[in-house]
N, C-alpha and C positions, 0 to 999 in steps of 0.2 A: 504494500500500500504506500502511496506517496501523497505528499501534501501539495497544495497549489503552488504555482510559480510565484515567487515574491521578489520584489525589488529591494535589495539591501543597498540603499543609496549611500550609506556610510562607507561601504567598501566598493561602491560603483560596480555592482554585479547583480545579476538575476540568479536566483537559486531555486533548484528543485530538489527537495530533500526526499530521499527514499530510504528504505530499510538498509540498503547496501551502500549508502553514501550520498554525497551531495554533488549534483551536476551544476556547473556554473557557466554563465556567460558574462564576461567582463565588458564594461563599456566606459566611454568617456562622454560626458554630456557637453555638447556644443550648442548653446542656445536651445532651439526647438528640435535638435537632432541628437539621437543616440548613435554614437559611433561604436559598433560592436567589434571589439578587438580580438576576442578569443572565446572559445567554448571548450569546456573540459567535462568529460564524463569519466568517472572511475572505470578502469579497465574491466572490472567484474560486471559492470552494468551495460557495457557496450553491446549493441545488437538487439536491444530490447525496446527501442523507440524512445528512450529517455531524452536524448538530445533533441529529438523532434518535438516532444512535448514541452521541453524547456523553451525552444525557439517559438513555438506557437503561443506559449504563455507570455513571453516578452513582447511579441508582436501585438497580442491582444491588449496588453497594458499600454504599449506605445499608441495604439489606435485610440483607446479610451482617453488618453491624456492629450491627444492631438499632436503627437510627436512624429517625426520622420525617423527613418533608420538608414544609416550608412554602414553596410557590412564590410569590414576588413577581414573578418574571419572567413576562411574558405567554406566552412560548413554552412554558415548563414548565407553566403553567396549561392551555394548549391541549393539551399532551401528555396530561395527566391526563384531559381531556375525551374525547380520542380513545381512551384506554386505561383504561376503567373498572376493569379487572381489577387495576390497580396502585394503586387508590385507598386500599387498606389502609395504604399508606405515608404518607398525608396526616396531618399533625399536626392535632390538634383545634383 
């Protein structure tokens, strides 16, 4: 079982806590843009869709807050390639 994705703004990262560890996506806030710099899923949790849920949660939060996203992390870039319906969140 896992908890919802949460923004840990103090550490500038989104977190998805699971029984096996915490998946994170680090960011830098630049005005109304979240620059996603890195994602990490503990090795034991890889291949279970954890990173995808983490990215979906951070994108939902960005949308709710009226923020854009600039992905520098290759995983998040690939996520946008797989989900063109979410590209409206991309920063110019």
